[in-house]
C-alpha positions as CSV (number, residue, x, y, z in Angstrom):
1,X,-20.2,2.1,2.2
2,X,-19.4,2.3,5.9
3,X,-15.8,3.6,6.4
4,X,-13.9,1.9,9.3
5,X,-11.4,4.5,10.5
6,X,-7.9,3.8,11.7
7,X,-7.0,3.7,15.4
8,X,-4.0,5.2,17.1
9,X,-2.0,1.9,16.9
10,X,-2.6,1.7,13.2
11,X,-1.2,5.1,12.6
12,X,1.8,4.3,14.8
13,X,2.6,1.1,12.8
14,X,2.2,2.9,9.5
15,X,4.4,5.9,10.7
16,X,7.1,3.4,11.7
17,X,7.5,2.3,8.0
18,X,8.2,5.9,6.9
19,X,10.5,6.6,9.9
20,X,12.7,3.5,9.2
21,X,12.8,4.2,5.5
22,X,13.9,7.8,6.1
23,X,16.4,6.7,8.7
24,X,18.1,4.4,6.2
25,X,18.6,7.4,3.9
26,X,20.1,9.4,6.7
27,X,22.4,6.5,7.7
28,X,23.9,6.1,4.2
29,X,24.2,9.9,3.8
30,X,26.4,10.0,6.9
31,X,28.2,6.7,6.2
32,X,29.1,7.6,2.6
33,X,29.7,11.4,3.1
34,X,33.4,11.0,2.2
35,X,32.5,9.2,-1.1
36,X,30.7,12.1,-2.7
37,X,31.0,11.0,-6.3
38,X,28.2,10.4,-8.8
39,X,29.2,6.8,-9.4
40,X,28.8,6.1,-5.7
41,X,25.5,7.9,-5.6
42,X,23.9,6.4,-8.7
43,X,25.2,2.8,-8.7
44,X,26.4,2.3,-5.2
45,X,30.0,2.3,-6.2
46,X,29.3,-0.9,-8.1
47,X,30.1,-2.9,-5.0
48,X,26.7,-4.2,-3.9
49,X,26.2,-7.9,-3.0
50,X,23.4,-10.1,-4.3
51,X,21.3,-10.4,-1.0
52,X,20.0,-6.8,-0.6
53,X,19.8,-6.4,-4.4
54,X,17.6,-9.5,-4.7
55,X,15.2,-8.2,-2.0
56,X,15.2,-4.7,-3.6
57,X,14.3,-6.1,-7.0
58,X,11.4,-8.2,-5.6
59,X,10.1,-5.3,-3.6
60,X,10.0,-2.8,-6.4
61,X,8.7,-5.4,-8.9
62,X,5.8,-6.1,-6.6
63,X,4.1,-2.7,-6.2
64,X,1.0,-1.8,-4.3
65,X,-0.9,-2.7,-7.5
66,X,0.2,-6.3,-6.8
67,X,-0.8,-6.2,-3.1
68,X,-4.3,-4.8,-3.8
69,X,-4.9,-5.9,-7.4
70,X,-3.7,-9.6,-7.5
71,X,-5.9,-10.9,-4.7
72,X,-8.9,-9.0,-6.2
73,X,-8.2,-10.6,-9.6
74,X,-8.0,-14.1,-8.1
75,X,-11.2,-13.4,-6.1
76,X,-13.1,-12.5,-9.3
77,X,-11.4,-14.6,-12.0
78,X,-9.8,-17.5,-10.2
79,X,-6.3,-18.7,-9.4
80,X,-5.1,-18.8,-13.0
81,X,-3.1,-15.7,-12.1
82,X,-0.7,-18.1,-10.4
83,X,0.5,-19.2,-13.8
84,X,2.5,-15.9,-13.8
85,X,5.1,-18.0,-12.0
86,X,5.9,-19.5,-15.4
87,X,6.3,-16.1,-17.0
88,X,8.4,-14.9,-14.1
89,X,10.8,-17.9,-14.6
90,X,11.2,-17.2,-18.3
91,X,11.7,-13.5,-17.6
92,X,14.5,-14.1,-15.0
93,X,16.3,-16.7,-17.2
94,X,16.3,-14.4,-20.3
95,X,17.3,-11.4,-18.3
96,X,20.2,-13.0,-16.5
97,X,21.5,-15.1,-19.5
98,X,20.8,-12.8,-22.4
99,X,20.5,-9.1,-21.5
100,X,22.4,-8.8,-18.2
101,X,25.8,-10.1,-19.6
102,X,25.7,-7.6,-22.4
103,X,24.8,-4.6,-20.2
104,X,27.3,-5.6,-17.4
105,X,30.3,-6.3,-19.7
106,X,29.8,-3.1,-21.7
107,X,30.4,-1.1,-18.5
108,X,27.3,1.2,-18.9
109,X,25.5,3.1,-16.2
110,X,22.4,4.0,-18.2
111,X,20.7,1.1,-20.0
112,X,20.1,3.4,-22.9
113,X,23.8,4.1,-23.2
114,X,24.0,0.7,-24.9
115,X,21.8,2.0,-27.7
116,X,24.4,4.7,-28.6
117,X,27.2,2.2,-28.5
118,X,25.3,-0.1,-30.7
119,X,23.4,2.4,-33.0
120,X,23.7,6.2,-32.4
121,X,22.8,9.1,-30.2
122,X,19.4,9.7,-31.9
123,X,18.2,6.2,-31.0
124,X,19.5,6.6,-27.4
125,X,17.8,10.0,-26.8
126,X,14.5,8.9,-28.4
127,X,14.3,5.8,-26.2
128,X,15.3,7.8,-23.1
129,X,12.6,10.3,-23.6
130,X,10.0,7.6,-24.0
131,X,11.2,5.9,-20.8
132,X,11.1,9.2,-18.8
133,X,7.5,10.0,-19.9
134,X,6.1,6.6,-19.3
135,X,7.8,6.1,-15.9
136,X,6.6,9.5,-14.6
137,X,3.1,8.6,-15.7
138,X,3.2,5.1,-14.3
139,X,4.8,6.2,-11.0
140,X,2.1,8.9,-10.4
141,X,-0.6,6.3,-10.9
142,X,1.2,3.8,-8.6
143,X,1.1,6.4,-5.8
144,X,-2.5,7.6,-6.4
145,X,-4.4,4.3,-7.1
146,X,-3.6,2.5,-3.8
147,X,-4.0,5.7,-1.8
148,X,-7.5,6.2,-3.2
149,X,-8.5,2.6,-2.5
150,X,-7.3,2.7,1.1
151,X,-8.9,6.1,1.7
152,X,-12.3,4.9,0.6
153,X,-12.3,1.8,2.7
154,X,-10.2,2.7,5.8
155,X,-10.7,6.5,5.9
156,X,-6.9,6.9,5.7
157,X,-6.1,10.4,4.6
158,X,-5.7,10.5,0.8
159,X,-3.6,13.6,0.2
160,X,-1.6,13.0,3.4
161,X,-0.5,9.6,2.2
162,X,0.3,10.8,-1.3
163,X,2.5,13.7,-0.2
164,X,4.1,11.6,2.6
165,X,5.0,8.9,0.0
166,X,6.5,11.5,-2.4
167,X,8.4,13.3,0.4
168,X,9.9,10.2,2.1
169,X,10.9,8.6,-1.2
170,X,12.5,11.8,-2.4
171,X,14.2,12.3,1.0
172,X,16.0,9.0,1.2
173,X,16.8,8.9,-2.5
174,X,18.4,12.3,-2.4
175,X,20.4,11.6,0.8
176,X,21.5,8.1,0.4
177,X,21.4,7.4,-3.4
178,X,21.1,3.8,-4.7
179,X,22.4,2.2,-1.5
180,X,19.6,3.8,0.5
181,X,17.0,2.7,-2.2
182,X,18.3,-0.9,-2.1
183,X,18.4,-1.3,1.7
184,X,15.0,0.5,2.1
185,X,13.6,-1.9,-0.5
186,X,15.0,-4.8,1.5
187,X,13.3,-3.6,4.7
188,X,10.0,-2.9,2.8
189,X,10.1,-6.4,1.3
190,X,10.2,-7.8,4.9
191,X,7.2,-5.6,5.8
192,X,5.3,-6.9,2.7
193,X,5.9,-10.5,3.7
194,X,4.8,-10.0,7.3
195,X,1.7,-8.2,6.1
196,X,0.8,-11.0,3.7
197,X,1.5,-13.7,6.3
198,X,-0.7,-12.0,8.9
199,X,-3.6,-12.0,6.4
200,X,-3.0,-15.6,5.4
201,X,-3.0,-16.8,9.1
202,X,-5.9,-14.7,10.4
203,X,-8.0,-15.1,7.2
204,X,-7.7,-18.8,7.0
205,X,-8.4,-19.2,10.7
206,X,-11.7,-17.3,10.2
207,X,-12.9,-19.4,7.3
208,X,-12.0,-22.8,8.8
209,X,-8.4,-23.5,7.8
210,X,-6.4,-24.0,4.6
211,X,-8.2,-27.2,3.6
212,X,-11.5,-25.4,3.8
213,X,-10.1,-22.6,1.6
214,X,-9.1,-25.1,-1.1
215,X,-12.4,-27.0,-0.8
216,X,-14.6,-23.9,-1.2
217,X,-12.4,-22.4,-3.9
218,X,-12.7,-25.7,-5.9
219,X,-16.5,-25.6,-5.5
220,X,-16.5,-22.0,-6.8
221,X,-14.3,-22.9,-9.9
222,X,-11.5,-20.8,-8.5
223,X,-9.0,-23.6,-8.9
224,X,-9.6,-24.3,-12.6
225,X,-6.2,-23.0,-13.4
226,X,-5.0,-24.8,-16.6
227,X,-6.8,-23.7,-19.8
228,X,-5.0,-24.5,-23.0
229,X,-7.5,-22.5,-25.2
230,X,-5.3,-20.8,-27.9
231,X,-7.9,-18.0,-28.4
232,X,-5.8,-14.8,-28.1
233,X,-8.9,-12.8,-27.2
234,X,-9.4,-14.7,-23.9
235,X,-8.3,-12.6,-20.9
236,X,-6.3,-15.3,-19.1
237,X,-5.4,-18.7,-20.4
238,X,-2.2,-20.8,-20.1
239,X,-0.9,-19.2,-23.3
240,X,-1.8,-15.6,-22.7
241,X,-0.2,-15.7,-19.3
242,X,2.9,-17.8,-20.0
243,X,3.7,-16.2,-23.4
244,X,2.1,-12.8,-23.2
245,X,3.1,-12.4,-19.6
246,X,6.7,-13.2,-20.4
247,X,6.8,-10.4,-23.1
248,X,5.0,-8.0,-20.8
249,X,7.3,-8.4,-17.8
250,X,10.4,-8.8,-19.8
251,X,9.7,-5.4,-21.4
252,X,9.5,-3.7,-18.0
253,X,12.1,-5.9,-16.3
254,X,14.8,-7.3,-18.6
255,X,15.6,-4.0,-20.3
256,X,14.3,-1.5,-17.7
257,X,16.7,1.0,-16.2
258,X,15.4,0.5,-12.7
259,X,16.2,-3.2,-12.8
260,X,19.4,-3.2,-14.7
261,X,20.8,-0.3,-12.7
262,X,20.6,-2.4,-9.5
263,X,22.1,-5.4,-11.3
264,X,25.1,-3.5,-12.6
265,X,25.6,-2.1,-9.1
266,X,26.7,-5.6,-8.0
267,X,30.4,-6.1,-7.6
268,X,30.6,-9.0,-10.0
269,X,28.5,-10.4,-12.8
270,X,28.1,-13.6,-10.7
271,X,26.5,-11.6,-7.9
272,X,24.2,-9.8,-10.4
273,X,23.0,-13.2,-11.7
274,X,22.5,-14.5,-8.2
275,X,20.5,-11.4,-7.3
276,X,18.2,-12.1,-10.2
277,X,17.7,-15.8,-9.3
278,X,17.1,-15.2,-5.6
279,X,14.8,-12.4,-6.7
280,X,12.8,-15.1,-8.6
281,X,12.3,-17.0,-5.4
282,X,11.0,-13.8,-3.8
283,X,8.6,-13.3,-6.8
284,X,7.2,-16.8,-6.3
285,X,6.7,-16.3,-2.6
286,X,4.9,-12.9,-3.0
287,X,2.8,-14.4,-5.9
288,X,1.8,-17.4,-3.8
289,X,0.8,-15.1,-0.9
290,X,-1.2,-12.8,-3.1
291,X,-3.0,-15.7,-4.9
292,X,-3.9,-17.5,-1.7
293,X,-5.1,-14.2,-0.1
294,X,-7.5,-13.9,-3.0
295,X,-8.8,-17.5,-2.4
296,X,-9.2,-16.8,1.3
297,X,-11.1,-13.6,0.5
298,X,-13.4,-15.5,-1.8
299,X,-14.2,-18.1,0.9
300,X,-14.9,-15.3,3.3
301,X,-17.3,-13.4,1.0
302,X,-18.6,-16.3,-1.1
303,X,-22.3,-15.8,0.1
304,X,-22.2,-12.0,0.0
305,X,-19.9,-10.4,-2.5
306,X,-19.2,-6.8,-1.4
307,X,-18.5,-5.7,-5.0
308,X,-21.7,-7.0,-6.6
309,X,-23.7,-5.8,-3.6
310,X,-22.3,-2.3,-3.9
311,X,-20.6,-2.3,-0.5
312,X,-17.4,-1.4,-2.3
313,X,-17.4,0.6,-5.5
314,X,-14.3,-0.8,-7.2
315,X,-12.5,-4.2,-7.2
316,X,-9.3,-2.7,-5.9
317,X,-11.1,-1.8,-2.6
318,X,-11.9,-5.5,-1.9
319,X,-8.6,-6.3,-0.2
320,X,-8.6,-3.3,2.2
321,X,-12.2,-4.0,3.0
322,X,-11.4,-7.7,3.7
323,X,-8.5,-6.7,6.0
324,X,-10.7,-4.2,8.0
325,X,-13.3,-7.0,8.4
326,X,-10.9,-9.8,9.7
327,X,-8.8,-7.4,11.9
328,X,-11.7,-5.3,13.2
329,X,-10.9,-6.2,16.8
330,X,-7.1,-6.3,16.5
331,X,-5.5,-2.8,16.8
332,X,-2.4,-2.2,14.7
333,X,-3.0,-5.0,12.2
334,X,-4.9,-2.8,9.7
335,X,-2.0,-0.4,10.0
336,X,0.4,-3.3,9.2
337,X,-1.6,-4.1,6.0
338,X,-1.5,-0.5,4.9
339,X,2.3,-0.6,5.6
340,X,2.4,-3.7,3.4
341,X,0.6,-2.0,0.5
342,X,2.7,1.2,0.9
343,X,5.9,-0.8,1.1
344,X,5.2,-1.8,-2.5
345,X,4.5,1.9,-3.4
346,X,7.6,3.2,-1.7
347,X,9.9,0.7,-3.3
348,X,8.5,1.3,-6.8
349,X,8.5,5.1,-6.5
350,X,12.0,5.2,-5.0
351,X,13.4,2.9,-7.7
352,X,11.7,5.0,-10.4
353,X,13.1,8.3,-9.0
354,X,16.6,6.9,-8.8
355,X,16.4,5.4,-12.3
356,X,15.0,8.7,-13.8
357,X,17.8,10.7,-12.2
358,X,20.4,8.3,-13.6
359,X,19.2,8.2,-17.2
360,X,18.7,12.0,-17.2
361,X,22.2,12.6,-15.8
362,X,24.0,9.9,-18.0
363,X,22.0,10.5,-21.2
364,X,21.6,14.2,-21.3
365,X,23.7,16.1,-18.7
366,X,26.9,14.2,-19.3
367,X,26.4,14.3,-23.0
368,X,26.2,18.1,-22.9
369,X,28.8,18.6,-20.2
370,X,31.2,15.7,-20.3
371,X,33.9,17.2,-18.0
372,X,31.9,17.9,-14.8
373,X,33.7,17.4,-11.5
374,X,32.7,14.5,-9.3
375,X,31.4,16.9,-6.6
376,X,29.3,18.9,-9.1
377,X,28.0,15.6,-10.7
378,X,26.8,14.4,-7.3
379,X,25.0,17.6,-6.6
380,X,23.3,17.5,-10.0
381,X,22.3,13.9,-9.4
382,X,20.7,14.8,-6.1
383,X,19.0,17.8,-7.7
384,X,17.5,15.5,-10.3
385,X,16.2,13.2,-7.6
386,X,14.4,16.1,-6.0
387,X,13.1,17.3,-9.3
388,X,11.7,13.9,-10.3
389,X,10.3,13.4,-6.8
390,X,8.3,16.5,-7.2
391,X,7.2,15.6,-10.7
392,X,6.0,12.1,-9.7
393,X,4.1,13.4,-6.7
394,X,2.5,16.1,-8.9
395,X,1.6,13.3,-11.4
396,X,-0.2,11.5,-8.6
397,X,-2.2,14.7,-8.0
398,X,-3.0,14.9,-11.7
399,X,-4.2,11.3,-11.7
400,X,-7.0,12.3,-9.3
401,X,-8.7,14.3,-12.1
402,X,-8.1,11.7,-14.9
403,X,-11.1,9.5,-14.1
404,X,-11.1,6.5,-16.3
405,X,-8.0,7.6,-18.1
406,X,-6.1,6.3,-15.0
407,X,-6.6,2.7,-16.2
408,X,-5.2,3.6,-19.6
409,X,-2.2,5.3,-17.9
410,X,-1.3,2.1,-16.1
411,X,-1.3,0.1,-19.3
412,X,1.2,2.6,-20.9
413,X,3.9,1.0,-18.9
414,X,3.4,-2.3,-20.8
415,X,2.7,-0.6,-24.1
416,X,6.0,1.2,-24.1
417,X,7.9,-1.8,-22.7
418,X,7.2,-4.1,-25.6
419,X,8.7,-1.9,-28.3
420,X,11.7,-1.1,-26.1
421,X,12.2,-4.9,-25.6
422,X,12.1,-5.3,-29.4
423,X,14.6,-2.5,-29.8
424,X,17.2,-4.0,-27.4
425,X,16.6,-7.5,-29.0
426,X,17.4,-6.0,-32.4
427,X,20.6,-4.6,-31.0
428,X,21.8,-7.8,-29.2
429,X,20.6,-10.6,-31.4
430,X,20.6,-9.1,-34.9
431,X,24.1,-7.7,-35.8
432,X,23.1,-6.6,-39.3
433,X,20.4,-4.2,-38.1
434,X,21.4,-0.5,-38.6
435,X,20.3,2.6,-36.7
436,X,17.6,3.3,-39.3
437,X,16.0,-0.1,-38.8
438,X,16.3,0.4,-35.0
439,X,14.5,3.7,-35.0
440,X,11.9,2.6,-37.6
441,X,11.3,-0.6,-35.6
442,X,10.8,1.4,-32.4
443,X,8.3,3.7,-34.0
444,X,6.4,0.8,-35.6
445,X,6.2,-1.1,-32.3
446,X,4.9,1.9,-30.5
447,X,2.2,2.6,-33.1
448,X,1.0,-1.1,-33.1
449,X,0.9,-1.4,-29.3
450,X,-0.8,1.9,-28.8
451,X,-3.3,1.2,-31.6
452,X,-4.5,-2.0,-30.1
453,X,-4.5,-0.7,-26.5
454,X,-6.4,2.5,-27.3
455,X,-8.8,0.6,-29.5
456,X,-9.5,-1.7,-26.6
457,X,-10.0,1.2,-24.3
458,X,-12.6,2.8,-26.7
459,X,-14.2,-0.6,-27.6
460,X,-14.0,-2.9,-24.6
461,X,-13.8,-6.6,-25.3
462,X,-17.0,-8.6,-25.3
463,X,-18.2,-9.8,-21.8
464,X,-17.8,-13.4,-22.9
465,X,-14.0,-12.9,-22.9
466,X,-13.6,-10.9,-19.7
467,X,-16.6,-11.5,-17.5
468,X,-15.7,-12.8,-14.0
469,X,-16.7,-16.1,-12.4
470,X,-20.0,-16.3,-10.5
471,X,-20.3,-14.2,-7.3
472,X,-23.1,-14.7,-4.9
473,X,-25.2,-12.1,-2.9
474,X,-27.6,-14.6,-1.3
475,X,-26.9,-13.5,2.2
476,X,-26.5,-9.8,1.6
477,X,-29.0,-7.3,2.8
478,X,-31.6,-7.1,0.0
479,X,-31.7,-3.3,-0.1
480,X,-28.0,-3.1,-0.8
481,X,-27.9,-5.6,-3.7
482,X,-27.3,-4.3,-7.2
483,X,-27.6,-6.9,-9.9
484,X,-24.8,-6.6,-12.4
485,X,-25.3,-7.5,-16.0
486,X,-22.9,-7.4,-18.9
487,X,-22.9,-3.9,-20.5
488,X,-24.8,-3.4,-23.7
489,X,-22.2,-2.6,-26.3
490,X,-22.9,0.1,-28.8
491,X,-22.5,-0.4,-32.5
492,X,-18.9,-1.6,-33.1
493,X,-16.7,-1.9,-36.1
494,X,-15.7,-5.4,-37.1
495,X,-12.1,-4.8,-35.9
496,X,-13.4,-4.3,-32.4
497,X,-14.3,-7.9,-31.9
498,X,-10.9,-9.1,-33.2
499,X,-7.9,-6.8,-33.0
500,X,-9.2,-4.5,-30.2
501,X,-10.4,-7.5,-28.2
502,X,-6.9,-9.0,-27.9
503,X,-5.9,-10.0,-24.4
504,X,-4.1,-7.1,-22.6
505,X,-1.1,-9.4,-22.0
506,X,-0.4,-9.5,-25.7
507,X,0.1,-5.7,-26.1
508,X,3.8,-6.0,-25.3
509,X,4.1,-9.0,-27.6
510,X,2.6,-7.0,-30.5
511,X,4.9,-4.1,-29.9
512,X,8.0,-6.3,-29.5
513,X,7.4,-8.5,-32.6
514,X,6.3,-5.5,-34.6
515,X,9.5,-3.6,-33.7
516,X,11.7,-6.6,-34.6
517,X,10.0,-7.3,-37.9
518,X,10.1,-3.7,-39.0
519,X,13.7,-3.3,-37.9
520,X,14.9,-6.3,-39.9
521,X,13.0,-5.2,-43.0
522,X,14.1,-1.5,-42.9
523,X,17.7,-2.6,-42.3
524,X,17.5,-4.9,-45.3
525,X,16.2,-2.2,-47.5
526,X,18.6,0.5,-46.4
527,X,21.8,-1.5,-46.1
528,X,23.1,-3.8,-43.4
529,X,25.2,-2.6,-40.5
530,X,28.8,-3.6,-41.0
531,X,29.7,-6.2,-38.4
532,X,33.3,-5.0,-38.3
533,X,32.2,-1.7,-36.8
534,X,30.4,-3.4,-33.8
535,X,32.2,-4.2,-30.6
536,X,31.7,-8.0,-29.9
537,X,30.7,-7.3,-26.3
538,X,27.5,-5.6,-27.6
539,X,26.3,-8.7,-29.4
540,X,25.2,-12.0,-27.8
541,X,26.1,-14.8,-30.2
542,X,23.2,-17.0,-29.4
543,X,23.6,-18.6,-32.9
544,X,26.4,-20.6,-31.3
545,X,23.7,-22.7,-29.6
546,X,22.1,-23.5,-32.9
547,X,25.2,-23.8,-35.1
548,X,27.5,-25.5,-32.7
549,X,28.5,-28.1,-35.2
550,X,29.9,-25.7,-37.8
551,X,32.3,-22.9,-37.3
552,X,31.5,-21.7,-40.8
553,X,27.8,-21.2,-40.1
554,X,28.5,-19.6,-36.7
555,X,30.8,-17.1,-38.4
556,X,28.1,-16.5,-41.0
557,X,25.5,-15.7,-38.4
558,X,27.9,-13.3,-36.6
559,X,27.5,-11.0,-39.7
560,X,31.1,-9.9,-39.6
561,X,31.3,-9.2,-35.8
562,X,34.8,-10.2,-34.8
563,X,34.1,-12.9,-32.2
564,X,37.1,-14.7,-33.8
565,X,36.0,-18.1,-32.5
566,X,36.8,-17.1,-28.9
567,X,34.4,-16.3,-26.2
568,X,34.4,-12.9,-24.4
569,X,35.7,-14.6,-21.3
570,X,38.7,-16.1,-23.3
571,X,39.4,-12.7,-24.8
572,X,39.4,-11.0,-21.4
573,X,41.4,-13.7,-19.8
574,X,44.1,-13.5,-22.5
575,X,44.1,-9.7,-22.3
576,X,42.9,-9.3,-25.9
577,X,40.5,-6.6,-27.0
578,X,38.4,-5.7,-30.0
579,X,39.9,-3.3,-32.5
580,X,37.7,-1.6,-35.1
581,X,38.7,-1.2,-38.7
582,X,40.9,1.7,-39.6
583,X,38.7,4.8,-40.1
584,X,35.7,2.9,-38.8
585,X,32.7,5.2,-39.1
586,X,29.2,4.4,-38.1
587,X,26.4,4.9,-40.6
588,X,25.1,8.0,-38.8
589,X,28.4,9.7,-39.5
590,X,29.8,9.6,-36.0
591,X,33.3,8.2,-35.6
592,X,33.4,5.2,-33.2
593,X,36.0,5.4,-30.5
594,X,38.0,2.4,-29.5
595,X,37.2,1.1,-26.1
596,X,39.7,1.1,-23.4
597,X,41.5,-2.2,-22.7
598,X,39.3,-4.3,-20.5
599,X,40.5,-6.5,-17.7
600,X,38.9,-8.0,-14.6
601,X,37.7,-11.4,-15.8
602,X,38.1,-13.9,-13.0
603,X,38.6,-17.4,-14.6
604,X,38.0,-19.1,-11.3
605,X,34.5,-17.6,-10.7
606,X,33.9,-17.3,-14.5
607,X,32.7,-13.9,-13.8
608,X,33.6,-10.2,-14.3
609,X,34.1,-7.7,-11.5
610,X,32.9,-4.2,-11.9
611,X,36.3,-2.6,-11.5
612,X,36.9,-3.8,-15.0
613,X,34.3,-1.5,-16.4
614,X,35.2,1.9,-15.1
615,X,34.8,3.6,-18.5
616,X,37.6,5.7,-19.8
617,X,36.0,6.6,-23.1
618,X,32.8,8.7,-22.9
619,X,30.5,9.5,-25.7
């Protein structure tokens, strides 16, 4: 493949992304130098507004994998990827109305702190360790994969981009904390949009306009979006995307530390919810840009597919190759696209580093040393940012020698997300589940999701379930054309064509439902958790929606949790708080401490402010 190298203007545009991102970190380090406390560093003083948080959530949610991978997927499989807009909608609604209120009102900093309040320390520490391992692994791959794709197409220096990414993210995370991460993400989100818009405008102009794109895409079956086939083995159908996609992204979004940490940094719960809903608008916009970029790319290459012809060696190189083609005579524009891709990388890596530092400090350091001074806590938090920055960069280096294992490493993010989603669902929706059921459910969910994913890795699904749409090489140079045929599968066990061929979007679904089912069964066998020992704020009484006609049935579904017929808002407005039974002891033998009285509910806005949740009691 002919490599088209960057020009001076391309490097200048790309360097500008790193300089501005670093400058934001320096700005907040100077601006907030008199507020050197860990709360300010890790959660922005809990005084963020919804605007920058919404942009930050969108930027980190849409990594470089989205910028490079989604257009490639649409190019090969069609625009059905756009159905993820349905999944994103369900994810945001469930996050803002089910999970966020519980996390926000409980006053936690680490998402996994909830698991100790609801169950015990063992469940909290086990889940935190799983999160740390899978986030480090995923972050390393997120850095390496796009750098490799861009290097092979544009000649952009591989190791220079990897180490620059790791250094810049660590730099502004360590200096500016969460505020620097959020505002850098907001800037990077703008860069991503500008990059996509430039591709849409220039690409559509070269293929004859948007109407031509739609016409050619329809002729190539790229617009056959709706497929109601219920076969769970099909890669992408309406059901696999809308149902499986919801479970997949809710696992890495609704209960993920990186997301929830930024939501609870908002000054009120209302701002946190607005951030999520405005973020949904951003997700739709980025998804539309990525899908339409894939359709334009198909129209451009419809008579000579560079992947089938061997011009590029991997699908993730299609988008960079396309950009270098359409902007061949426009200096600086390839650099803008690389900035677009690396904006996704920077935002994801920075959010991961900050989240890793937060969970490590809150779940391990403060548990072992509960009386640290604010100054020392801040320095430890900054040291953790540096540590995880080095580890994530090193993981990117390790990914270079993993070969095909890299693909498996990316899927680990979803494989762990499903069981974790199931665990938090058990805690919030099932008051009778005890810590044994929670731990057993988590283990069961992980075993199931890893079993199906590793089985699929060893025994790939039949080509009939995953083979792309037709791609033409009629106008390619004959000597370069390589005819691709479905691989001949070796002898396979019967389970390989059923269980192991399950659509990858259902991995999280399997892990989540397996965790919930096992947790309920184990809790029933070992003795239900007493509802009187559970703080009402830790449970979301969704049964009120289904038993609204009967106070008796609602009380029965509360399983003894003292909601007392009043909402959490009414309790806070009236100044009342939950009080546990005398000598209340959790099943794990740890005495449960009474929470400090909570105030701060604003009946006018029907929202809570974060001042109300400055925790007095620490576990």
